[in-house]
N, CA, C and O atoms as CSV, one atom per row, in Angstrom:
chain,resi,resn,atom,element,x,y,z
A,1,MET,N,N,0.797,-0.994,-0.171
A,1,MET,CA,C,-0.062,0.097,-0.371
A,1,MET,C,C,1.308,1.114,-0.122
A,1,MET,O,O,1.700,1.746,-1.103
A,2,ALA,N,N,1.754,1.211,0.677
A,2,ALA,CA,C,3.254,2.293,0.666
A,2,ALA,C,C,3.719,2.361,-0.836
A,2,ALA,O,O,3.657,1.328,-1.503
A,3,ILE,N,N,4.259,3.728,-1.497
A,3,ILE,CA,C,4.339,3.835,-2.670
A,3,ILE,C,C,6.364,3.175,-2.577
A,3,ILE,O,O,7.050,3.638,-1.666
A,4,THR,N,N,6.849,2.410,-3.331
A,4,THR,CA,C,7.989,1.979,-3.221
A,4,THR,C,C,9.029,3.301,-3.376
A,4,THR,O,O,8.639,4.368,-3.851
A,5,ALA,N,N,10.353,3.084,-2.923
A,5,ALA,CA,C,10.937,3.777,-2.315
A,5,ALA,C,C,12.112,4.160,-3.937
A,5,ALA,O,O,13.280,4.550,-3.922
A,6,GLU,N,N,11.308,3.886,-5.033
A,6,GLU,CA,C,11.974,4.124,-6.058
A,6,GLU,C,C,11.116,4.856,-6.527
A,6,GLU,O,O,11.409,5.574,-7.483
A,7,ALA,N,N,9.887,4.869,-6.003
A,7,ALA,CA,C,9.414,5.777,-6.554
A,7,ALA,C,C,8.702,7.168,-6.116
A,7,ALA,O,O,7.804,7.785,-6.689
A,8,LYS,N,N,9.439,7.480,-4.835
A,8,LYS,CA,C,9.426,8.612,-4.299
A,8,LYS,C,C,10.704,9.438,-4.369
A,8,LYS,O,O,10.905,10.525,-3.828
A,9,THR,N,N,11.530,8.731,-5.128
A,9,THR,CA,C,13.265,9.336,-5.496
A,9,THR,C,C,12.866,9.996,-6.180
A,9,THR,O,O,12.893,11.225,-6.125
A,10,ALA,N,N,12.050,8.810,-7.598
A,10,ALA,CA,C,12.220,9.747,-8.545
A,10,ALA,C,C,10.647,10.958,-8.455
A,10,ALA,O,O,10.637,11.753,-9.396
A,11,THR,N,N,9.517,11.096,-7.516
A,11,THR,CA,C,9.423,11.956,-6.512
A,11,THR,C,C,10.598,13.242,-6.410
A,11,THR,O,O,10.592,14.304,-7.032
A,12,ILE,N,N,11.516,12.782,-5.480
A,12,ILE,CA,C,12.568,14.243,-5.035
A,12,ILE,C,C,12.875,14.106,-5.762
A,12,ILE,O,O,12.844,15.255,-6.204
A,13,LYS,N,N,13.462,13.252,-6.881
A,13,LYS,CA,C,14.143,14.527,-8.139
A,13,LYS,C,C,13.532,15.541,-9.148
A,13,LYS,O,O,14.063,16.291,-9.967
A,14,ALA,N,N,11.863,15.245,-8.716
A,14,ALA,CA,C,11.090,15.492,-10.126
A,14,ALA,C,C,10.869,17.201,-9.155
A,14,ALA,O,O,11.341,18.336,-9.224
A,15,PHE,N,N,10.285,16.766,-8.664
A,15,PHE,CA,C,10.751,18.822,-7.121
A,15,PHE,C,C,10.995,19.356,-6.864
A,15,PHE,O,O,10.567,20.509,-6.806
A,16,ARG,N,N,12.862,18.372,-6.126
A,16,ARG,CA,C,13.155,19.056,-5.395
A,16,ARG,C,C,13.961,20.604,-5.995
A,16,ARG,O,O,14.197,20.699,-7.200
A,17,ARG,N,N,14.266,21.542,-5.212
A,17,ARG,CA,C,14.827,23.104,-5.361
A,17,ARG,C,C,16.288,23.164,-5.788
A,17,ARG,O,O,16.653,23.913,-6.695
A,18,HIS,N,N,17.681,21.822,-4.673
A,18,HIS,CA,C,17.933,21.184,-5.147
A,18,HIS,C,C,19.093,19.718,-4.082
A,18,HIS,O,O,18.638,18.943,-3.241
A,19,ASP,N,N,20.675,19.820,-4.587
A,19,ASP,CA,C,20.563,18.162,-5.468
A,19,ASP,C,C,20.099,17.701,-3.495
A,19,ASP,O,O,20.163,16.494,-3.264
A,20,LYS,N,N,19.638,18.732,-2.118
A,20,LYS,CA,C,20.574,17.904,-1.154
A,20,LYS,C,C,18.543,18.102,-0.747
A,20,LYS,O,O,18.036,17.969,0.367
A,21,ASP,N,N,17.927,18.381,-1.845
A,21,ASP,CA,C,16.762,18.751,-0.822
A,21,ASP,C,C,15.746,17.593,-1.060
A,21,ASP,O,O,15.704,16.913,-2.085
A,22,SER,N,N,14.771,17.437,0.239
A,22,SER,CA,C,13.778,16.664,0.913
A,22,SER,C,C,12.655,17.427,1.119
A,22,SER,O,O,11.736,17.415,0.300
A,23,GLY,N,N,12.610,18.422,2.622
A,23,GLY,CA,C,11.905,19.133,2.877
A,23,GLY,C,C,11.434,19.783,2.687
A,23,GLY,O,O,11.078,20.586,3.549
A,24,SER,N,N,10.990,19.923,0.978
A,24,SER,CA,C,10.847,21.804,0.902
A,24,SER,C,C,9.464,21.231,0.363
A,24,SER,O,O,9.155,20.088,0.026
A,25,PRO,N,N,8.625,22.599,0.405
A,25,PRO,CA,C,7.606,22.828,0.166
A,25,PRO,C,C,6.385,21.210,-1.195
A,25,PRO,O,O,5.644,20.231,-1.108
A,26,GLU,N,N,6.932,21.931,-1.977
A,26,GLU,CA,C,7.030,21.222,-3.833
A,26,GLU,C,C,6.806,19.497,-3.108
A,26,GLU,O,O,5.883,18.698,-2.952
A,27,THR,N,N,8.347,19.583,-2.811
A,27,THR,CA,C,8.206,17.789,-2.119
A,27,THR,C,C,7.567,17.063,-1.454
A,27,THR,O,O,7.114,16.012,-1.909
A,28,GLN,N,N,7.468,17.273,-0.793
A,28,GLN,CA,C,6.421,17.073,0.368
A,28,GLN,C,C,4.801,16.692,-0.636
A,28,GLN,O,O,4.234,15.600,-0.682
A,29,ILE,N,N,4.323,18.153,-1.433
A,29,ILE,CA,C,2.894,18.511,-1.450
A,29,ILE,C,C,3.119,16.774,-2.637
A,29,ILE,O,O,2.219,15.962,-2.427
A,30,ALA,N,N,4.109,16.356,-3.634
A,30,ALA,CA,C,4.447,16.105,-4.080
A,30,ALA,C,C,4.439,14.465,-4.189
A,30,ALA,O,O,4.118,13.629,-5.034
A,31,LEU,N,N,4.836,14.474,-3.200
A,31,LEU,CA,C,5.217,12.864,-1.585
A,31,LEU,C,C,3.152,12.719,-1.572
A,31,LEU,O,O,2.324,11.834,-1.788
A,32,LEU,N,N,3.143,14.335,-1.142
A,32,LEU,CA,C,1.537,13.156,-0.088
A,32,LEU,C,C,0.724,12.852,-1.830
A,32,LEU,O,O,0.064,11.893,-2.231
A,33,THR,N,N,0.971,13.595,-2.231
A,33,THR,CA,C,-0.278,13.400,-3.632
A,33,THR,C,C,-0.312,12.242,-3.908
A,33,THR,O,O,-1.368,11.610,-3.897
A,34,ASP,N,N,1.668,11.346,-4.432
A,34,ASP,CA,C,1.099,9.509,-4.875
A,34,ASP,C,C,0.984,9.535,-3.318
A,34,ASP,O,O,2.163,9.890,-3.284
A,35,ARG,N,N,0.677,9.488,-2.137
A,35,ARG,CA,C,-0.154,8.434,-0.553
A,35,ARG,C,C,-1.572,8.472,-1.147
A,35,ARG,O,O,-2.456,7.619,-1.070
A,36,ILE,N,N,-1.573,9.488,-1.667
A,36,ILE,CA,C,-3.270,9.886,-1.408
A,36,ILE,C,C,-3.613,9.384,-2.960
A,36,ILE,O,O,-4.827,9.209,-2.857
A,37,LYS,N,N,-3.312,9.086,-4.176
A,37,LYS,CA,C,-3.748,8.608,-4.496
A,37,LYS,C,C,-4.261,7.138,-4.465
A,37,LYS,O,O,-5.300,6.478,-4.448
A,38,GLU,N,N,-2.666,7.001,-4.471
A,38,GLU,CA,C,-3.427,5.407,-4.726
A,38,GLU,C,C,-4.168,4.886,-3.296
A,38,GLU,O,O,-4.939,3.926,-3.315
A,39,LEU,N,N,-3.853,5.618,-2.064
A,39,LEU,CA,C,-5.308,5.006,-1.318
A,39,LEU,C,C,-6.150,5.405,-1.301
A,39,LEU,O,O,-6.882,5.417,-0.311
A,40,SER,N,N,-6.454,5.991,-2.585
A,40,SER,CA,C,-8.137,6.053,-3.069
A,40,SER,C,C,-7.913,5.105,-3.642
A,40,SER,O,O,-8.141,4.023,-3.101
A,41,VAL,N,N,-7.209,5.190,-5.380
A,41,VAL,CA,C,-7.610,3.309,-5.602
A,41,VAL,C,C,-7.568,2.334,-3.893
A,41,VAL,O,O,-8.689,1.999,-3.508
A,42,HIS,N,N,-6.352,1.917,-2.950
A,42,HIS,CA,C,-7.220,0.773,-1.964
A,42,HIS,C,C,-8.270,1.189,-1.330
A,42,HIS,O,O,-8.993,0.634,-0.502
A,43,LEU,N,N,-8.286,2.345,-1.852
A,43,LEU,CA,C,-10.365,2.411,-0.234
A,43,LEU,C,C,-11.408,2.093,-1.542
A,43,LEU,O,O,-12.397,1.390,-1.333
A,44,GLN,N,N,-11.142,2.642,-2.902
A,44,GLN,CA,C,-12.256,1.609,-3.677
A,44,GLN,C,C,-12.075,0.491,-3.185
A,44,GLN,O,O,-12.830,0.316,-2.228
A,45,SER,N,N,-11.546,-0.192,-3.353
A,45,SER,CA,C,-11.663,-2.429,-3.419
A,45,SER,C,C,-12.520,-2.142,-1.883
A,45,SER,O,O,-13.557,-2.641,-1.445
A,46,HIS,N,N,-11.758,-1.310,-1.422
A,46,HIS,CA,C,-12.248,-1.604,0.473
A,46,HIS,C,C,-12.820,-0.930,0.931
A,46,HIS,O,O,-12.331,-0.461,1.958
A,47,ARG,N,N,-14.160,-0.440,0.526
A,47,ARG,CA,C,-15.208,0.270,0.966
A,47,ARG,C,C,-15.075,0.429,2.565
A,47,ARG,O,O,-15.327,1.579,2.926
A,48,LYS,N,N,-14.793,-0.309,3.434
A,48,LYS,CA,C,-15.527,-0.143,5.134
A,48,LYS,C,C,-14.437,0.483,5.700
A,48,LYS,O,O,-14.854,1.408,6.396
A,49,ASP,N,N,-12.593,0.370,5.741
A,49,ASP,CA,C,-12.163,0.584,5.503
A,49,ASP,C,C,-11.804,2.158,5.896
A,49,ASP,O,O,-11.188,3.107,5.412
A,50,VAL,N,N,-12.554,1.843,7.045
A,50,VAL,CA,C,-12.297,3.992,7.909
A,50,VAL,C,C,-11.674,3.618,8.087
A,50,VAL,O,O,-11.875,2.685,7.309
A,51,HIS,N,N,-10.227,3.220,8.825
A,51,HIS,CA,C,-8.813,3.828,9.654
A,51,HIS,C,C,-8.480,4.679,8.241
A,51,HIS,O,O,-8.125,5.851,8.116
A,52,SER,N,N,-8.750,3.558,7.137
A,52,SER,CA,C,-7.263,3.983,5.983
A,52,SER,C,C,-8.247,6.121,5.499
A,52,SER,O,O,-7.881,7.209,5.055
A,53,ARG,N,N,-9.235,5.611,5.893
A,53,ARG,CA,C,-10.263,6.115,5.159
A,53,ARG,C,C,-9.666,7.658,5.903
A,53,ARG,O,O,-9.592,8.459,4.971
A,54,ARG,N,N,-9.155,8.448,7.426
A,54,ARG,CA,C,-9.248,8.562,8.739
A,54,ARG,C,C,-7.388,9.732,7.627
A,54,ARG,O,O,-7.097,10.826,7.144
A,55,GLY,N,N,-6.733,8.109,7.926
A,55,GLY,CA,C,-5.251,8.495,7.083
A,55,GLY,C,C,-5.537,9.273,5.940
A,55,GLY,O,O,-4.979,10.368,6.000
A,56,LEU,N,N,-6.295,9.072,4.790
A,56,LEU,CA,C,-6.905,9.353,3.061
A,56,LEU,C,C,-6.501,11.320,4.243
A,56,LEU,O,O,-5.518,12.039,4.425
A,57,LEU,N,N,-7.965,11.317,4.681
A,57,LEU,CA,C,-8.349,13.256,5.272
A,57,LEU,C,C,-7.765,13.938,6.400
A,57,LEU,O,O,-8.365,14.917,6.843
A,58,MET,N,N,-6.483,13.497,7.030
A,58,MET,CA,C,-5.542,13.784,7.303
A,58,MET,C,C,-4.803,13.818,5.966
A,58,MET,O,O,-4.891,14.863,5.320
A,59,MET,N,N,-4.291,13.100,5.612
A,59,MET,CA,C,-3.111,13.183,4.044
A,59,MET,C,C,-3.216,14.056,3.175
A,59,MET,O,O,-2.225,14.386,2.523
A,60,VAL,N,N,-5.105,14.938,2.854
A,60,VAL,CA,C,-5.686,15.746,2.147
A,60,VAL,C,C,-5.617,16.951,3.220
A,60,VAL,O,O,-5.789,18.039,2.670
A,61,SER,N,N,-5.394,17.033,4.708
A,61,SER,CA,C,-5.826,18.055,5.016
A,61,SER,C,C,-4.361,18.606,4.407
A,61,SER,O,O,-4.135,19.244,3.379
A,62,LYS,N,N,-3.355,18.053,5.565
A,62,LYS,CA,C,-1.574,18.728,5.662
A,62,LYS,C,C,-1.581,19.063,4.206
A,62,LYS,O,O,-1.188,20.212,4.010
A,63,ARG,N,N,-1.893,18.438,3.179
A,63,ARG,CA,C,-1.951,18.892,1.938
A,63,ARG,C,C,-2.901,20.111,1.062
A,63,ARG,O,O,-3.365,20.183,-0.076
A,64,ASN,N,N,-2.895,20.846,2.074
A,64,ASN,CA,C,-4.160,21.583,1.777
A,64,ASN,C,C,-3.959,22.578,2.508
A,64,ASN,O,O,-4.407,23.717,2.373
A,65,ARG,N,N,-2.928,21.950,3.708
A,65,ARG,CA,C,-1.750,22.636,4.702
A,65,ARG,C,C,-0.575,23.248,3.922
A,65,ARG,O,O,-0.624,24.477,3.865
A,66,LEU,N,N,-0.011,22.935,3.591
A,66,LEU,CA,C,0.790,23.043,2.538
A,66,LEU,C,C,0.521,23.965,1.130
A,66,LEU,O,O,1.124,25.025,0.959
A,67,LEU,N,N,-0.285,23.527,0.320
A,67,LEU,CA,C,-0.630,24.504,-0.501
A,67,LEU,C,C,-1.061,25.699,-0.481
A,67,LEU,O,O,-0.818,26.376,-1.480
A,68,ARG,N,N,-1.818,26.321,0.634
A,68,ARG,CA,C,-2.198,26.901,1.634
A,68,ARG,C,C,-0.683,28.195,1.257
A,68,ARG,O,O,-0.490,29.085,0.429
A,69,TYR,N,N,0.060,27.617,2.379
A,69,TYR,CA,C,1.461,27.833,2.475
A,69,TYR,C,C,2.378,27.618,1.352
A,69,TYR,O,O,3.351,28.196,1.838
A,70,LEU,N,N,2.650,27.344,0.580
A,70,LEU,CA,C,3.036,27.925,-0.600
A,70,LEU,C,C,2.247,29.069,-1.755
A,70,LEU,O,O,2.573,30.106,-2.331
A,71,SER,N,N,1.044,28.188,-1.684
A,71,SER,CA,C,0.490,30.240,-1.911
A,71,SER,C,C,0.601,31.331,-1.721
A,71,SER,O,O,0.400,32.280,-2.479
A,72,ARG,N,N,1.206,31.281,0.161
A,72,ARG,CA,C,1.044,32.286,0.627
A,72,ARG,C,C,2.235,33.127,0.089
A,72,ARG,O,O,2.190,34.185,-0.539
A,73,THR,N,N,3.619,32.190,0.603
A,73,THR,CA,C,5.151,32.641,0.323
A,73,THR,C,C,5.235,32.567,-1.043
A,73,THR,O,O,5.897,33.593,-1.197
A,74,ASN,N,N,5.139,32.313,-1.715
A,74,ASN,CA,C,5.864,31.757,-3.151
A,74,ASN,C,C,4.760,31.803,-4.215
A,74,ASN,O,O,4.219,30.795,-4.670
A,75,PRO,N,N,4.542,32.765,-4.486
A,75,PRO,CA,C,2.730,32.207,-5.492
A,75,PRO,C,C,3.263,31.679,-6.647
A,75,PRO,O,O,2.622,30.695,-7.013
A,76,ALA,N,N,4.331,32.001,-7.468
A,76,ALA,CA,C,5.155,31.101,-8.600
A,76,ALA,C,C,5.714,29.314,-9.116
A,76,ALA,O,O,5.998,28.489,-9.984
A,77,LYS,N,N,5.514,29.752,-7.501
A,77,LYS,CA,C,5.513,28.158,-6.935
A,77,LYS,C,C,4.629,27.229,-7.151
A,77,LYS,O,O,4.491,26.086,-7.587
A,78,TYR,N,N,4.001,28.237,-6.634
A,78,TYR,CA,C,2.836,27.071,-5.749
A,78,TYR,C,C,2.022,27.146,-7.104
A,78,TYR,O,O,1.780,25.992,-7.459
A,79,ALA,N,N,1.333,28.391,-8.297
A,79,ALA,CA,C,1.246,27.772,-10.147
A,79,ALA,C,C,2.179,27.038,-10.827
A,79,ALA,O,O,2.034,26.901,-12.041
A,80,GLU,N,N,2.835,26.690,-10.432
A,80,GLU,CA,C,3.487,25.714,-11.003
A,80,GLU,C,C,3.451,23.973,-10.849
A,80,GLU,O,O,3.267,22.894,-11.413
A,81,THR,N,N,3.858,24.834,-9.340
A,81,THR,CA,C,3.793,22.749,-9.139
A,81,THR,C,C,1.804,21.985,-8.947
A,81,THR,O,O,1.474,20.820,-8.727
A,82,ILE,N,N,0.843,23.317,-9.161
A,82,ILE,CA,C,-0.914,22.814,-9.339
A,82,ILE,C,C,-0.299,21.880,-10.671
A,82,ILE,O,O,0.117,20.727,-10.547
A,83,GLN,N,N,-0.336,22.545,-11.783
A,83,GLN,CA,C,-0.041,22.813,-12.499
A,83,GLN,C,C,0.314,21.638,-13.162
A,83,GLN,O,O,0.045,21.246,-14.297
A,84,ARG,N,N,0.843,21.236,-12.428
A,84,ARG,CA,C,2.095,19.454,-13.025
A,84,ARG,C,C,2.369,18.393,-12.372
A,84,ARG,O,O,2.971,17.354,-12.641
A,85,LEU,N,N,1.220,19.282,-10.418
A,85,LEU,CA,C,0.906,17.689,-10.359
A,85,LEU,C,C,-1.165,17.197,-10.980
A,85,LEU,O,O,-1.776,16.129,-10.972
A,86,GLY,N,N,-1.624,18.833,-11.479
A,86,GLY,CA,C,-2.619,18.890,-12.439
A,86,GLY,C,C,-3.177,18.794,-11.064
A,86,GLY,O,O,-3.000,17.640,-10.671
A,87,LEU,N,N,-3.838,19.593,-10.074
A,87,LEU,CA,C,-4.690,19.400,-8.706
A,87,LEU,C,C,-5.885,19.796,-8.652
A,87,LEU,O,O,-6.866,19.071,-8.486
A,88,ARG,N,N,-5.876,21.390,-8.840
A,88,ARG,CA,C,-6.968,22.758,-9.284
A,88,ARG,C,C,-7.004,21.948,-10.923
A,88,ARG,O,O,-6.460,20.944,-11.383
A,89,LYS,N,N,-8.186,23.248,-11.596
A,89,LYS,CA,C,-9.006,22.802,-12.782
A,89,LYS,C,C,-9.336,23.751,-13.265
A,89,LYS,O,O,-10.035,23.718,-14.278
């Protein structure tokens, strides 16, 4: 159910600001998006898994907080990040 190490590394490489970056808001948002996508697929087949649904809601809330922070501090990076991840319509 968790994302593989290779997928996580690829996501970090795609969204990092510099070579040793793993904690920037863009990277955290991208990693959370990957986890959210995988967990939502799990919940489609396991509809009564309430504990995982709670975890999903917590991840979505955390991603929203990070997106709000990024939009407040760096609007250009915010627009680029949501466009690359396809989050807003």
